[in-house]
DOTOR-564992 format. One record per residue (C-alpha): residue in one letter; x, y, z. Coordinates in steps of 0.25 Angstrom, whole numbers, padded with zeros to 4 digits, always signed. Each point is the difference from the previous one (the first is absolute). Example, Ala and Ser with C-alpha at 12.3 -4.5 7.8 and 13.67 -1.06 7.14 Angstrom:
A+0049-0018+0031/S+0006+0014-0002/
***
This chain:
M+0119+1011+0417/A-0008+0013+0000/D+0004+0013+0005/D-0006+0014+0002/S+0009+0006-0011/C-0012+0003-0008/D-0006+0007+0013/A+0013+0007+0001/E-0002+0004-0016/A-0015+0004+0003/E+0005+0010+0011/S+0011+0006-0007/T-0007+0001-0014/A-0014+0003+0006/G+0002+0006+0013/G-0006-0011+0008/G+0001-0005+0014/H+0003+0011+0012/R+0007+0010-0009/A-0009+0010+0002/D+0009+0011-0007/L-0002-0007-0013/I-0016-0001+0000/L-0002+0014-0005/S-0010+0005-0011/E+0012+0006-0008/K+0006-0013-0002/F-0012-0005-0010/S-0002+0015-0006/P+0001-0001-0016/A+0012+0005-0006/V+0002+0014-0005/L-0003+0003-0014/P+0012+0004-0008/D+0000+0016-0003/V-0002-0002-0014/C-0010-0011-0004/A-0011-0003-0011/P-0014+0004+0005/R-0007-0013-0005/L-0013+0006+0001/R-0005-0011-0008/V+0004-0011+0009/V-0003+0008+0012/D-0016+0001-0005/A+0000-0015-0003/M+0005-0003+0014/N-0011+0009+0006/R-0011-0005-0008/A+0005-0014+0004/L+0001+0003+0015/R-0013+0007+0001/T-0008-0013-0002/Q+0010-0011+0004/R+0009-0001+0013/F+0012-0007-0007/L+0008+0004-0012/Y+0011-0009-0007/I+0010+0006-0009/G+0009-0011-0007/A+0011+0006-0009/P+0014-0002-0003/A+0011+0007+0007/G+0001+0014-0005/S-0015+0002-0004/G-0002+0010+0010/K-0009-0007+0010/T+0006+0007+0012/V+0000+0014-0004/S-0014-0002-0006/A-0004-0005+0014/L+0007+0012+0007/L-0007+0009-0010/W-0014-0005+0003/L+0004+0000+0016/Q+0004+0015-0002/S-0013+0003-0006/A-0009-0009+0008/K+0006+0006+0013/R-0002-0012+0008/E+0008-0005+0011/T+0009-0011-0004/V+0007-0012+0004/W+0011-0003-0011/I+0007-0014+0002/G+0011-0003-0009/L+0004-0014-0001/D+0013-0008-0003/R+0003-0014-0004/Y+0003-0002+0016/D-0014+0004+0004/D-0005-0014-0008/V-0001-0007+0015/P-0014+0001+0007/S+0005+0005+0013/I+0008+0011-0007/F-0011+0004-0010/Y-0010+0000+0011/K+0007+0008+0010/Q+0003+0010-0011/L-0015+0000-0003/A-0004+0002+0014/T+0010+0011+0004/G-0005+0008-0011/L-0014-0002+0004/Y+0003+0004+0014/S+0008+0013-0005/I-0013+0006-0003/Q-0006-0002+0014/A+0013+0000+0008/D-0007+0005+0013/N-0009-0014-0002/A+0006-0008+0013/A-0008-0012-0004/M+0007-0001-0014/R+0013+0002+0005/A-0002-0011+0011/V-0002-0009-0013/L+0011+0005-0007/E+0010-0002+0011/S-0005-0014+0004/P+0012-0009+0002/S-0009-0010-0009/F-0003+0009-0011/S+0010-0006-0010/A-0005-0016+0005/S-0013+0004-0006/P+0001+0012-0008/V-0013+0000-0008/E-0008-0003+0012/H+0007+0012+0008/V-0003+0010-0012/I-0014-0004-0001/A-0002+0002+0015/L+0008+0014-0001/I-0010+0004-0011/A-0011-0004+0010/E+0005+0010+0010/M+0000+0012-0010/A-0009+0012+0003/P-0009+0004-0010/P+0008+0009-0008/E-0003+0015+0000/R+0004+0001-0015/R+0002-0007-0012/Y+0015-0006-0002/V+0007-0008-0010/L+0009-0013+0001/V+0010-0001-0010/L+0008-0013-0002/D+0011+0003-0009/D+0008-0011-0008/L-0009-0011+0003/H+0006-0009-0011/L+0011-0003+0010/I-0010-0007+0009/A-0001-0015-0005/N-0002-0008+0013/Q-0013-0007-0002/E-0004+0002+0015/I+0001+0015-0002/V-0006+0000-0013/K-0012-0009+0004/S-0003+0007+0013/L+0002+0015-0004/P-0014+0001-0005/S-0006-0005+0012/V+0008+0011+0008/L-0003+0011-0010/N-0014-0002+0000/R-0001+0003+0015/L+0006+0014-0001/P-0011+0011+0004/G-0008+0004-0013/A+0006+0014+0001/C+0013-0007-0004/S+0004-0002-0015/V+0012-0008-0004/V+0008+0003-0013/M+0009-0013-0003/L+0012+0003-0009/S+0007-0011-0008/R+0008-0005-0012/A-0009-0012-0001/D-0014-0003-0004/L-0010-0001+0010/P+0000-0014+0008/D-0012-0008-0002/E-0001-0001+0016/W-0002+0015+0000/A-0011+0000-0012/E-0011+0001+0010/L+0006+0010+0010/G-0011+0010+0005/G-0009-0006-0011/G+0010+0002-0011/P+0011+0011+0000/A+0002+0010-0011/V+0012-0005-0009/F+0008+0010-0007/C+0012-0007-0009/A+0012+0007-0008/D-0008+0005-0011/D-0009+0009+0011/V+0012+0007+0006/R+0008+0001-0014/F+0003+0015-0005/T-0009+0004-0011/A+0007+0009-0011/D-0007+0011+0005/E+0004-0003+0014/V+0015+0000-0004/R-0001+0014-0007/A-0006+0006+0012/Y+0011-0006+0009/F+0011+0005-0008/D-0008+0013-0001/S+0001+0000+0016/V+0015-0001-0001/G+0002+0011-0009/L+0002-0009-0012/F-0010+0003-0011/L-0001-0011-0010/T-0005+0001-0014/P-0010-0011-0005/D+0010-0008-0006/E+0008+0000+0012/T-0011-0004+0009/R-0002-0012-0009/L+0015-0004+0000/V+0000+0001+0015/Y-0013-0008+0002/A+0006-0011-0010/A+0013-0001+0006/T-0007-0001+0014/E-0013-0007-0002/G-0004+0009+0009/W+0007-0006+0011/A+0001+0010+0012/I+0014-0001+0005/G+0005+0001-0015/V-0008+0013-0004/A+0005+0005+0015/A+0014-0003-0004/L+0000+0006-0014/A-0007+0012+0006/K+0011+0003+0010/S+0010-0003-0010/G-0002+0014-0007/P+0000-0002-0015/S-0010-0010-0007/P+0005-0012-0006/R+0002+0000-0016/A+0001-0015-0002/S-0007-0006+0012/S-0006-0012-0004/H+0013-0007+0006/Y-0001+0007+0014/L-0002-0008+0013/F+0001+0004+0014/A+0015-0003+0002/S+0003+0009-0013/Y-0008+0011+0004/F+0006+0000+0014/E+0014-0002-0004/E+0000+0010-0011/Q-0009+0012+0004/V-0001-0001+0016/W+0012-0009+0006/S+0011+0008-0009/T-0005+0014+0006/W+0001-0004+0015/D+0013+0003+0008/E+0010-0011+0003/N-0004+0000+0015/L-0015-0001-0002/R+0003-0012-0009/A+0009-0007+0009/F-0011+0003+0012/C-0011-0008-0009/L+0010-0011-0005/A+0005-0003+0015/T-0015+0000+0005/S-0004-0008-0011/V+0003-0013+0007/A-0011+0001+0010/D-0014-0002-0004/S-0005+0011+0010/F+0009+0010+0009/D-0001+0010+0011/P+0010+0012+0001/D+0009-0008+0010/L+0002-0011-0010/A+0001+0009-0012/A+0010+0008+0008/L+0009-0013+0002/L-0002-0005-0013/S+0004+0013-0007/G+0009+0007+0010/R-0008+0012+0000/D-0004+0008+0012/D-0011+0007-0008/A-0007-0013-0004/R-0013+0005+0005/E+0000+0013-0009/V+0004-0007-0011/M-0011-0010+0000/D-0011+0011+0003/S+0006+0007-0013/L-0001-0012-0008/A-0014-0004+0005/R-0005+0015-0003/S+0006+0001-0014/N-0003-0013-0007/T-0008-0012+0000/F+0012-0010+0002/L+0001+0001+0015/S-0013+0000+0009/R-0002-0003+0015/L-0004-0013+0004/Y-0005+0004+0014/G+0006+0010+0011/D+0015+0003-0003/T+0001-0013-0009/Y+0002+0001-0015/R+0001-0008-0011/Y+0004+0002-0016/H-0010-0003-0011/H+0001-0015-0004/L+0005+0004-0015/F+0009+0010+0007/Q+0006-0009+0010/D+0002-0011-0011/F+0008+0012-0009/L+0008+0004+0012/R+0005-0015+0004/D+0003-0002-0015/K+0008+0012+0000/A+0007-0004+0013/L+0004-0013-0005/A+0005+0006-0014/D+0009+0012+0010/G+0005-0011+0008/I-0006+0004+0013/D+0004-0009+0011/R-0015-0005+0002/A+0006-0010+0011/A+0006+0009+0008/L-0013+0010+0001/C-0008-0013+0003/K+0009-0003+0011/R+0000+0014+0006/A-0015-0001+0000/A+0000-0014+0007/E+0010+0006+0011/H-0010+0013+0001/F-0012-0010+0003/R+0008-0009+0009/T+0004+0012+0009/H-0015+0003+0001/G-0004-0013+0004/D-0008-0003-0013/Y+0008-0014-0003/T-0011-0003-0011/R+0003+0011-0009/A+0015-0002+0003/L+0000-0014-0003/R-0007+0005-0014/F+0010+0010-0003/W+0012-0009+0002/L-0006-0011-0008/E-0003+0011-0012/S+0014+0003+0001/G+0003-0013-0006/E+0013-0002+0008/F-0002-0009+0011/H+0013-0001+0008/G-0002+0006+0013/M-0015-0002+0000/D+0000-0009+0012/T-0002+0010+0010/Y-0012+0006-0007/L-0006-0015-0002/L+0003-0003+0015/L-0008+0013+0004/F-0010-0003-0009/L-0003-0015+0004/F+0002+0002+0015/E-0005+0015+0004/N-0014-0001-0006/N-0011-0006+0007/R-0010-0011-0003/G-0012+0002-0008/S-0010-0007-0010/V+0008-0011-0007/A-0008+0002-0013/D+0001+0015+0000/Y+0016-0003+0001/A+0000-0009-0011/D-0006+0012-0008/F+0009+0009+0005/L+0012-0009-0004/R-0005+0000-0014/T+0002+0016-0001/L+0016-0003+0002/E+0000-0007-0013/I+0010-0011+0006/E-0004-0009-0012/S+0008+0009-0009/L+0013-0001+0008/A+0012-0006-0007/D+0008-0011+0006/D+0012+0012+0001/A-0008+0005+0011/Y+0000-0012+0008/R+0014-0003-0002/A+0002+0015+0005/C-0009-0002+0012/P-0002-0015+0003/P-0010+0004+0011/L-0009+0005-0011/R-0004-0014-0002/V-0008+0000+0013/L-0010+0011-0006/A-0001-0007-0012/A-0002-0013+0006/W-0012+0005+0009/Y-0006+0008-0012/T+0000-0012-0009/Y-0005-0009+0012/L-0012+0009+0003/T-0004+0001-0015/S+0001-0015-0001/Q+0010+0002-0011/R+0006-0014+0001/E+0011-0002-0009/A+0006+0014+0003/Y-0002-0003+0015/E+0008-0013-0001/H+0011+0007-0008/H+0001+0011+0010/M+0001-0010+0012/D+0011-0008-0007/E+0008+0011-0002/L-0003+0005+0015/Y+0006-0015+0004/R+0011+0002-0009/T+0005+0014+0005/L-0005-0001+0015/P+0015+0001+0004/L+0002+0013-0008/I-0014+0005+0007/A+0004-0004+0013/V+0013+0009-0001/S-0008+0012-0004/D-0008-0001+0012/S-0004-0012+0008/R-0015+0006+0002/F-0002-0004-0015/V+0001-0014+0003/E-0012+0000+0009/F-0007+0004-0013/V+0005-0010-0007/I-0004-0011+0010/L-0013+0005+0000/A-0001-0001-0015/Y+0006-0014+0001/S-0011-0003+0010/V-0010+0001-0012/D+0007-0005-0011/H-0010-0011-0005/R+0010-0009-0005/T+0003-0007+0012/T-0010-0002+0012/I+0002+0008+0014/V+0004-0012+0006/E+0012-0002-0010/K+0002+0013+0001/A+0002+0000+0016/K+0010-0011-0002/K+0009+0009-0007/F-0003+0012+0007/S+0015+0001+0006/M+0005+0002-0015/F-0006+0014+0002/S+0000+0004+0015/R+0015-0002+0001/F+0001+0014-0008/V-0009+0007+0010/K+0007+0006+0012/R-0013+0004+0007/F-0014-0003-0003/T-0009+0011+0000/P-0006-0001+0015/E-0015+0002-0003/G+0001-0009-0012/L+0002+0006-0015/A-0011-0008-0005/T-0011+0007+0008/A+0008+0014+0004/I+0000+0003-0015/A-0008-0010-0006/S-0014-0008+0002/F+0003-0015+0004/T-0012-0004-0009/H+0000+0012-0011/N-0014+0005+0005/L-0006-0014-0005/P-0011-0006+0009/Y+0005-0015+0001/P+0013+0000+0007/H+0003-0015-0004/R-0001+0005-0016/S+0005+0015+0001/N+0014+0004-0005/L+0003-0014-0001/D-0008-0014+0001/Y+0005-0006+0013/S-0006-0014-0002/A+0013-0007+0001/I+0001+0002+0014/A-0012-0008+0002/L+0008-0012-0005/E+0012+0003+0008/E+0001-0006+0014/G+0005+0012+0008/G-0002+0009-0011/M-0004+0012+0009/D+0011-0002+0010/L+0009+0000-0012/L-0006+0013-0004/G+0001+0006+0013/R+0017-0003-0001/T+0001+0007-0013/F-0010+0010-0007/A-0006+0004+0013/Q+0012+0008+0002/L-0007+0009-0011/L-0014+0000+0006/G+0004+0006+0014/A-0013+0000+0010/E-0008-0005-0011/W+0005-0014+0002/S-0007-0001+0012/Y-0015-0001-0005/I+0006-0006-0014/Y+0005-0013+0007/P-0014-0005+0003/L-0007+0007-0011/M+0006-0008-0011/P-0004-0014+0005/A-0014+0005+0003/C+0000+0004-0015/F+0004-0013-0005/A-0010-0007+0009/Y-0011+0010-0006/E+0003-0005-0014/R-0001-0014+0005/N-0014+0003+0004/R+0005-0003+0015/L-0008+0012+0005/D-0001-0001+0015/E+0014-0002+0000/A+0003+0012-0010/L-0009+0008+0009/D+0008-0003+0012/G+0013+0004-0007/F-0006+0013-0004/D-0004+0003+0015/E+0015-0004+0004/A+0006+0009-0010/W-0009+0012+0004/R+0004-0003+0015/A+0015+0002-0005/L-0002+0013-0006/V+0008+0011+0008/P-0002+0015-0003/E+0012+0002-0009/N-0006-0009-0010/K-0006+0006-0015/E-0013+0001-0004/D+0002-0011-0010/G+0001-0011+0009/R-0012+0005+0008/I-0008-0001-0013/C+0005-0012-0004/I-0004-0008+0013/L-0014+0008+0001/L-0003-0004-0015/M+0004-0015+0001/R-0008-0001+0015/H-0012+0004-0008/A+0002-0008-0011/A+0000-0012+0009/L-0012+0004+0008/W-0008+0003-0014/Q+0004-0014-0005/M-0005-0006+0013/A-0013+0009-0001/D+0003+0004+0014/D-0009+0011+0005/G+0014+0009+0004/A+0003+0002-0014/Q-0008+0012-0004/A+0007+0007+0013/A+0013-0005-0003/L-0002+0006-0015/E-0004+0013+0007/E+0012+0000+0008/L+0009-0002-0013/S-0007+0011-0006/S+0001+0011+0011/F+0014-0004+0002/V+0004+0003-0015/E-0009+0012-0001/Q+0006+0007+0013/K+0015-0005-0001/A+0003-0005-0014/P-0007+0006-0011/Y+0011-0005-0010/F-0008-0014+0002/L-0013+0005-0005/P+0001-0005-0014/N+0003-0013+0006/L-0010+0000+0011/K-0011+0004-0011/A+0006-0012-0008/Y-0003-0010+0011/R-0014+0006+0003/T-0002-0001-0014/K+0004-0015-0001/L-0010-0003+0011/R-0011+0004-0007/L+0005-0006-0013/S-0003-0013+0006/D-0013+0002-0003/A+0001+0005-0014/D-0004+0014+0004/K+0000+0008-0013/R-0002+0015+0008/A+0013-0004+0007/A+0007-0004-0012/G-0004+0012-0007/T+0004+0009+0012/W+0014-0008+0000/M+0002+0003-0015/D-0003+0016+0001/E+0010+0000+0012/Y+0012+0011-0005/F+0012-0010+0003/V-0007-0012-0008/T+0007+0002-0014/D+0003-0009-0012/A+0012-0008+0003/E+0009-0003-0011/R+0010-0006+0011/I-0003-0006+0013/E+0007+0008+0011/L+0003-0006+0013/V-0006+0012+0008/R-0014-0001-0007/V-0001-0015-0001/F-0010-0002+0011/Q-0009+0011-0007/H+0003-0007-0015/F-0007-0012+0006/I-0012+0008+0005/T-0001+0006-0013/A+0000-0014-0007/R-0012-0004+0009/S-0008+0013-0003/L+0003-0003-0015/I-0006-0013+0001/V-0013+0005+0008/L-0002+0010-0009/G+0000-0010-0013/R+0013+0007-0006/T+0005-0014-0001/G+0010+0002-0011/E+0007+0011+0008/A+0000-0009+0012/E+0006-0012-0006/C+0011+0009-0007/L+0003+0006+0015/L+0000-0013+0006/G+0010-0006-0010/R+0009+0012+0004/L-0002-0003+0015/L+0004-0015-0002/A+0011+0003-0009/F+0005+0010+0011/G-0001-0011+0011/R+0008-0009-0008/E+0011+0009-0003/F+0002+0005+0014/R-0002-0014+0006/R-0013+0004+0008/P-0009-0012+0002/L-0010+0006+0007/D-0002+0010-0011/V+0001-0012-0011/G-0011-0007+0008/E-0010+0012+0001/A+0002+0005-0014/G-0002-0015-0004/T-0012-0003+0008/L-0007+0013-0005/L+0005-0004-0015/A-0007-0013+0002/A-0013+0005+0004/L+0000+0010-0010/L+0003-0010-0011/W-0010-0010+0006/A-0011+0010+0000/R+0003+0003-0015/G-0001-0014-0004/K+0014-0003-0001/K+0000-0012+0010/K+0014-0008-0004/E+0007+0014+0000/A-0007+0003+0013/V+0005-0014+0006/D+0014+0003-0005/A+0001+0014+0006/L-0004-0006+0013/E+0009-0011-0001/E+0012+0008-0001/A-0005+0010+0012/L-0002-0012+0009/E+0013-0006-0004/A+0007+0014+0004/L-0007-0001+0014/A+0001-0015+0003/P+0014+0000+0006/Y-0005+0009+0011/G-0014-0006+0003/Y-0007+0013-0004/V-0015+0000-0004/R-0005+0013+0005/V+0003+0008-0012/V-0007-0011-0008/A-0012-0001+0009/D-0003+0016+0000/E-0006-0002-0014/G-0010-0009+0005/A-0012-0003-0009/A+0008+0005-0012/I+0011-0010+0002/E-0009-0012+0006/P-0002-0006-0013/V+0014+0002-0005/L+0005-0008+0012/K-0010-0011-0002/S+0005-0002-0015/L+0015+0001+0005/A-0004-0010+0011/S-0005-0010-0010/R+0014+0003-0008/V+0008-0003+0011/A-0008-0013+0004/R+0002-0007-0014/S+0010-0011-0001/D+0008+0007-0011/Y+0002+0013+0008/A+0015+0002+0002/G+0001+0014+0006/P+0004+0004+0014/L-0013+0004+0006/A-0005-0010+0011/R-0015-0003+0000/A-0002+0004+0015/F+0006+0013-0003/V-0009+0003-0011/Q-0012-0005+0008/E+0004+0009+0012/A-0001+0012-0010/F-0012-0004-0005/L-0007-0002+0014/A+0005+0014+0004/A-0005+0006-0013/H-0013-0008+0002/D-0002+0007+0014/R+0002+0013-0006/S-0010-0001-0011/R-0011-0002+0010/R+0003+0015+0005/F+0003+0007-0013/R-0003+0000-0015/G+0014+0000-0004/V+0007+0010-0010/C-0006-0007-0012/A-0015+0001+0003/N-0004+0009-0009/L+0007-0007-0012/A-0006-0014+0005/R-0015+0003-0003/S-0007-0010-0009/D-0009+0004-0011/K-0009-0011+0005/P-0013+0005+0006/V-0001+0001+0014/K-0011-0009+0006/L-0005+0001+0014/S-0011-0009+0007/K-0013+0006+0005/Q+0006-0001+0014/Q+0013+0007-0003/K-0006+0012-0007/R-0010+0001+0012/I+0011+0000+0010/L+0008+0010-0008/E-0013+0009-0001/L+0000-0001+0016/L+0013+0003+0000/A-0001+0013-0008/H-0010+0004+0010/G+0009-0001+0011/Y-0005-0013+0007/R+0009-0008+0008/N+0002-0015-0002/A-0009-0004+0012/E-0011+0009-0005/I+0002-0005-0013/A-0002-0014+0005/E-0012+0004+0007/Q-0007+0007-0012/A+0004-0012-0009/G-0003-0011+0010/L+0015-0005-0002/S+0009-0004+0011/V+0013+0010+0001/P+0010-0011-0006/T-0009-0001-0012/V-0001+0015-0002/K+0015+0000+0001/S+0001-0011-0010/H-0008+0007-0010/I+0007+0013+0003/Q+0014-0007-0003/A-0006-0006-0013/A-0004+0014-0006/Y+0013+0005+0004/R+0007-0010-0009/K-0009+0002-0012/L+0002+0015+0001/D+0015+0000+0002/A-0003+0007+0014/H+0006+0000+0012/S-0010+0009+0009/A-0015+0003+0001/P+0001+0014-0006/D+0009-0005-0012/A-0010-0011-0002/V-0012+0009+0000/L+0007+0010-0010/K+0004-0011-0009/A-0014-0006+0000/R-0007+0014-0002/E+0010+0002-0012/L-0004-0013-0006/G-0015+0003+0003/L-0002-0013+0009/I-0007+0009+0011/G-0006+0013+0000/
***
């Protein structure tokens, strides 16, 4: 289930889409400095020196250390045009983060129609990295130098953003300097940014004793040397502590125990009038707020004036962009603690904010505020709007987005108060493959189904959708119990809920092993007709092509390629204009796979058609398209392809296999093998195997087990390899699937041969039939004649390669561009004899083509 809530968030936060009124230069202008602030000449000079020679500066220091004010002071002195992007915890999603960045960059060339076209592209959120790179490419040469500031970068932990950001920032024009402000150390991934950024830490921005004295002088408080030392000892040069003490008037006399809260409570907060304090307490429930929201929360019509005054007079409130402000993190913590102690009704304030965003059509923020209220009665309407009124987007991006809602932290009381909330929790844990949590939420959904139906029967459709992918029973078993749920539905969504708000395949390329492994249908007489009477109601118009597509996929896995190809063609003819992109992609991809396996001349054209469709109509599928194309090249152990794949921004370390990225994880495992990173590959394959077992996905078990067997064999662990392959084939045998094993060709062929010998022994008591193993062996052997296999780089022998005189001579002639007939004439041999010598040389050199054989022979010094 994927929605476009992240797109909506990107628009409301970053001014994206067609809301031209938000795409203004002012939105990304830096905050205004307080009326009185320390000049920080030492820090400003250091920043000047760093940015004269380097384009990138990273300042990593704790909250309250003065990073923001120091950067503002430097900008004031540098007099450069500035794009200032303040981040918050909800920006930690690729589509939202890069929409912010792209909108900020566009703001400095707001008359650039080409940049605007990229920014307003409907597919921006589907492939944000590619779009922001395209937007940068459209930038006109800047007429003067400018600065991009990324504030609060420590809030960005998403590995796709962390990995991709250097590639994006390095493409910025040379006239652009980048200042990054964070509370964390420089991430390893950014260490080579721009050849190595300048890095400042807490010590670099800390006040010195002389700076403390100078700052106090500037506010009319003249300290003695002893008082200066006392202030420095109390604050340790901590900027916000120095500022708080300076604003308090008298200097501290026993100040070693001062912390920010006590500074503010005793010396600033107590001097403010009651109305100002009430305003701050009320608005502190929001991480950021504009005058409208501030007025609603505080009940003050003069909210804008209050905010402007606070921002000018102290460092505790700053403008994030446009009319949107935020409190300093330490001050916000102080305010929230104070509100709790004073008994401020935080829940009521959060609900007020939720209603504000609901009336403005921002259902994502509305739901967030209601969740933050901690009270869940009456939440059904907000949840329903969030689920139904948002549009479809990238499933992987949606999973990342749900993570920002902190669903995992919800207590059981929340679900008792609002039973439909389990729907959201079930989908989140399903997409992120948290099996135990998902099973728990599903059990609770089943138990509370009558209550959910009473709330709104539309929620039941979501429950059925979640039920359809519950791995604990097969799709056939679930279809037979469909009425248990359907009786609660008054009317199914006409266009099909599963495809109106979700992706049937979850953007995965193989439809029969996508959101669920559908193999059980292959064993059920009339299985597709059973689904047609039940779950097809959730699929709407998509069912028309799914009906012929699924059996064709099963035929493909059984290596009945002609039958599969006929089925894919039938599925293509069944498409109607209303069908979603995912269905077209799956058919095109499966059709290419069949043609490629058959070495059909039409395979290349089919791949080009698939690529063109994805690039033009479905950019959200680009990562999986790259994965598929990489898989084809890895069949020949192509190291360059493997290296390119590992460098992709979306290829990140996986502590847990997530369903929405499982296809990519398999390509990563193959790439690691090709690159010789065998330990990492074995670890990842172990996780993929466990994922397949836990979620009852026989094709994933088969693929992971086959790759693991090939890897173990190449590493000399032959018994373990045969054991791994035996488990893989046992998972596949009930369905007659051999294609997923045969795909590994030369890498798995010797393991299959050994397994065949085991199965043939009289003492073998396992379930595998000799004929089935032999069928897999023959298919793998056929594959091995075309490709070297994924383990080819691991299988090189230490024995010296010896070529006969004829083989060397023929390779020399091949190296000079001679064809077989010409070589036969030169060598006085028949063409079949030449071919025989060439094939023998290929085997000795572990090559599958003339260029490859010539290259290896030269590397080994066998030919000149």
